[in-house]
C-alpha positions in Angstrom: 2.5 20.7 -27.3 0.6 23.6 -25.5 1.7 24.4 -21.2 -0.4 25.9 -19.3 0.7 25.8 -15.1 2.3 22.3 -14.5 -0.1 20.9 -16.8 1.3 19.8 -20.9 -1.6 19.6 -23.2 -0.9 16.9 -26.2 -0.8 13.0 -25.1 -3.7 12.6 -22.9 -4.0 9.7 -20.0 -7.1 7.6 -19.1 -6.5 5.9 -15.5 -7.7 3.7 -14.2 -7.5 3.4 -10.6 -7.4 -0.4 -8.6 -8.6 -1.1 -5.1 -8.9 -4.5 -3.5 -10.9 -4.7 -1.3 -11.6 -7.2 1.9 -14.5 -6.4 4.7 -13.4 -2.4 4.9 -16.6 -0.6 3.8 -16.8 2.2 6.3 -13.9 2.9 5.2 -14.3 1.6 2.0 -17.7 4.7 1.4 -14.8 7.7 2.4 -12.2 5.9 -0.8 -14.8 5.5 -3.4 -17.2 9.4 -2.8 -12.9 11.0 -2.4 -11.8 10.0 -5.7 -15.8 10.5 -7.1 -14.6 14.3 -6.7 -11.6 14.6 -8.5 -10.8 17.7 -10.2 -9.0 18.3 -13.6 -7.3 21.4 -14.6 -8.9 23.1 -18.0 -6.6 21.7 -20.1 -5.6 18.7 -18.5 -3.8 15.0 -19.9 -6.3 13.5 -17.7 -8.8 12.3 -20.5 -11.2 10.4 -17.6 -10.8 7.5 -15.2 -12.4 4.1 -14.1 -12.5 2.4 -10.7 -11.9 -0.8 -10.7 -12.7 -2.4 -6.8 -11.9 -6.1 -6.5 -14.0 -7.0 -3.9 -12.2 -9.8 -2.3 -15.2 -12.0 -1.0 -15.9 -9.6 1.9 -18.8 -11.0 4.3 -19.7 -6.8 5.5 -22.9 -6.5 2.8 -19.5 -4.6 0.7 -21.2 -5.7 -2.6 -25.0 -4.8 -1.0 -23.6 -2.1 -0.6 -22.6 -0.9 -3.8 -25.5 -2.1 -5.6 -28.2 0.3 -3.7 -25.4 3.3 -4.4 -24.0 2.8 -7.9 -25.6 5.8 -9.1 -24.1 7.9 -6.3 -20.3 6.5 -8.5 -20.1 6.6 -11.7 -16.7 5.8 -12.0 -16.8 2.8 -10.3 -16.9 -0.5 -11.7 -17.0 -3.5 -9.6 -15.7 -8.0 -9.8 -15.6 -10.3 -6.9 -13.2 -13.0 -6.3 -13.2 -15.8 -3.6 -10.9 -14.5 -0.9 -7.1 -15.2 -2.2 -5.7 -12.2 -1.1 -4.9 -8.7 -2.1 -2.1 -9.8 -5.3 -4.6 -12.0 -6.9 -7.3 -9.1 -6.5 -4.6 -6.5 -8.0 -3.9 -8.9 -11.2 -7.6 -9.2 -11.6 -8.1 -5.2 -11.3 -5.0 -5.4 -13.9 -6.7 -7.6 -16.0 -10.1 -6.0 -16.2 -8.8 -2.3 -16.0 -9.7 -0.1 -19.5 -6.7 2.3 -19.5 -3.6 2.4 -19.9 -2.4 3.9 -17.5 -3.6 2.2 -13.4 -2.6 3.4 -10.1 -3.3 1.6 -7.3 -4.1 2.7 -3.8 -5.7 0.7 -1.2 -10.1 0.6 0.5 -8.4 2.4 3.5 -7.3 5.7 2.0 -8.6 8.5 1.2 -7.5 11.4 -1.6 -7.5 15.0 -1.9 -9.7 16.4 -4.5 -6.7 17.2 -7.2 -5.4 13.7 -6.4 -5.3 12.2 -10.3 -4.0 15.4 -11.5 -1.5 15.1 -9.8 -0.3 11.9 -10.8 -1.0 13.2 -14.3 1.4 16.0 -13.7 4.1 13.8 -12.9 3.6 11.4 -15.6 4.5 14.2 -18.0 6.9 16.2 -16.6 8.6 12.1 -15.6 8.5 11.5 -19.1 9.8 14.6 -20.4 13.1 14.5 -17.9 13.5 10.5 -19.0 12.5 11.1 -22.6 10.1 7.1 -22.2 8.2 6.2 -19.8 10.6 3.4 -18.1 9.1 4.7 -14.9 6.2 5.1 -11.7 5.3 8.2 -10.0 4.6 7.4 -6.5 2.7 9.4 -3.9 2.3 10.2 -0.5 0.4 8.2 2.3 -0.1 10.1 5.7 -1.1 7.5 8.5 -4.2 8.5 10.1 -6.8 7.0 13.3 -9.2 10.3 12.8 -12.1 8.7 10.4 -14.7 11.7 10.6 -12.0 14.2 9.1 -9.1 11.6 7.6 -7.8 14.8 5.4 -6.3 16.9 8.4 -4.0 14.8 10.1 -0.4 16.5 9.9 2.4 14.7 8.0 4.8 13.0 10.4 8.0 12.3 10.3 7.2 8.2 11.0 5.3 8.7 7.3 8.3 8.8 6.0 8.8 5.5 3.4 11.8 3.9 1.8 9.8 2.1 0.2 10.7 1.8 -3.9 7.3 0.4 -5.3 4.0 0.3 -2.5 1.1 -0.4 -3.6 -0.7 2.1 -0.9 0.1 5.7 -4.1 1.5 4.5 -6.9 0.5 4.8 -11.2 2.8 3.0 -13.3 2.1 1.9 -17.0 0.4 -1.0 -17.8 1.8 -2.6 -20.4 5.3 -2.2 -17.5 3.2 -4.5 -14.9 2.2 -7.1 -18.0 6.2 -7.2 -18.7 7.1 -7.8 -15.3 4.9 -10.3 -14.9 2.2 -8.7 -12.3 1.6 -9.8 -8.9 2.9 -13.0 -7.8 -0.5 -14.8 -6.1 2.4 -17.5 -4.0 2.4 -14.5 -0.6 -1.1 -15.2 0.3 0.1 -14.1 3.9 0.0 -10.6 4.6 3.2 -8.9 3.7 5.9 -8.5 0.5 4.0 -9.1 -2.9 3.7 -5.5 -3.9 7.9 -5.2 -2.6 8.2 -8.4 -4.5 7.4 -7.0 -8.0 9.1 -3.7 -7.2 12.1 -5.9 -7.5 11.0 -7.1 -10.8 10.1 -3.3 -12.3 13.4 -2.2 -10.9 15.0 -5.0 -13.2 13.2 -4.0 -16.2 15.5 -0.2 -15.5 11.9 1.5 -14.1 12.7 4.5 -12.3 10.7 6.1 -8.9 9.7 9.5 -10.2 8.3 10.3 -6.3 4.8 12.5 -6.3 4.1 14.8 -3.3 1.0 16.5 -4.7 -1.0 13.3 -5.0 -1.4 12.8 -1.2 -3.4 10.0 0.4 -4.5 9.3 3.6 -3.9 6.1 5.3 -7.0 5.1 7.5 -6.0 2.6 10.7 -8.3 2.4 13.7 -7.0 3.6 17.0 -4.4 1.3 18.5 -6.0 0.0 21.8 -4.6 -3.8 23.4 -6.8 -5.5 21.7 -5.4 -5.6 18.4 -1.7 -6.8 19.7 -2.8 -10.7 19.0 -4.1 -9.7 15.2 -0.1 -7.4 15.0 2.0 -10.4 16.2 0.0 -12.5 13.7 1.3 -10.3 10.5 4.4 -9.8 11.8 4.8 -13.6 11.6 3.3 -13.9 8.6 5.9 -10.9 7.5 8.4 -13.1 8.2 7.1 -16.1 6.2 7.0 -14.1 3.0 10.1 -12.0 3.8 11.3 -15.5 3.5 9.2 -16.3 -0.2 10.7 -12.8 -1.0 14.4 -14.1 -0.7 13.9 -17.5 -2.0 12.6 -15.3 -5.4 15.5 -12.9 -4.8 18.5 -14.2 -2.6 20.4 -10.4 -2.5 21.7 -8.8 0.6 19.3 -5.1 -0.5 16.5 -8.0 -0.1 17.8 -9.4 3.2 18.3 -6.3 4.6 14.0 -5.0 3.6 12.6 -8.3 5.3 15.0 -8.1 7.9 17.1 -11.1 7.9 20.1 -10.1 9.2 22.5 -10.0 12.5 22.4 -6.2 12.4 18.1 -7.1 13.0 18.5 -10.1 14.7 20.9 -7.8 17.0 19.0 -4.9 17.1 15.3 -5.7 18.2 17.6 -8.6 20.7 18.5 -5.4 22.8 15.9 -3.9 22.8 13.1 -6.5 23.2 15.7 -7.4 26.3 15.8 -10.8 24.1 11.6 -11.1 24.2 11.9 -10.0 28.0 9.6 -6.2 26.5 6.7 -8.2 25.4 3.1 -8.1 25.1 2.4 -8.9 28.6 5.4 -7.1 30.3 4.2 -4.0 28.4 0.6 -3.9 28.6 0.2 -1.7 31.6 3.1 1.0 29.7 0.8 0.7 26.3 -2.4 1.3 28.4 -0.7 4.4 30.4 -0.1 6.0 27.1 -3.4 5.3 25.3 -4.9 6.0 28.3 -3.0 9.7 27.9 -4.6 9.9 24.6 -1.5 8.8 22.3 -2.3 5.6 20.9 0.2 6.1 17.8 2.5 6.9 20.0 1.3 3.2 22.6 1.8 1.5 18.9 5.6 2.3 17.8 6.5 2.0 21.2 4.9 -1.5 20.6 6.9 -1.5 17.6 9.6 -2.6 20.4 8.8 -6.6 20.2 6.3 -6.9 17.5 9.6 -6.1 15.1 10.8 -8.5 17.8 8.3 -11.6 16.4 9.0 -10.6 12.7 12.9 -11.4 13.4 12.1 -14.2 15.2 9.5 -15.2 12.2 12.0 -14.4 9.7 14.3 -16.9 11.3 12.2 -19.8 11.9 10.8 -19.5 8.2 14.0 -19.5 6.7 14.9 -22.8 9.0 12.3 -24.5 7.7 12.9 -23.7 4.5 16.5 -25.3 4.5 15.2 -27.8 6.2 12.8 -28.9 3.2 15.4 -27.8 0.9 
């Protein structure tokens, strides 16, 4: 086996980058363009790659745009399904993937030119360290609201994630996904479908290997007050799906993850003054922060009441589950 820099030549890898998308055409264009501009080392272990895009019933002209511009995206193969959520879309992507190594990213992620090479290097190093492929690599995700130049955003403390398995930027052998049973399509509302699969992967003995060189920039529009009803709805949905997560894995670790503990109830109850600090009472302060050009700070402040909605949603869903059990 020949070694050059961080790249070990020998066994090669063909990547299938699986991307579900739903009505995200403007940022999806940047996502796909970045993936088409990948640069590989001269002796790279990457033999090739494809981009498996699954359109989850978009109504914003995504497929029409792909058809009109398909020559610009030679690596892209796309598939369509009726709107069924990201779990079903990722499962279809894995089913259609030609590669034996899957990379999951979201359609609002813009990656650097060394993205695939970084994952490949980490996979080689991980196999040498562990002596098997019983692991996955987890890249870095940096949140940004800079649409024109998303990759200019610096890393922030709020970008840290303690998740074991999240589909924003992860590479994993396809056969482990199939052995674990893929994503549970019962998670039809917002949240937890990837972390639930992570629990099953952990039970199979898979390890997480961090891959900070594989950087993706997760774009979202700058926070404004008009987004609040949708954000609240997402937190309530996340609470309901969190209870489904707990039904499948009734452990203390999952309770901590979904914020279904007395500690979370007390913490967010105190911080929100038992709901007195909410979207109405905090609106003037949030508006002031936004006017100062600090939408990200405003969003972090809004999490005081967003997390309170999430905790209430968890306990309401849990009470309903116990009634119907």
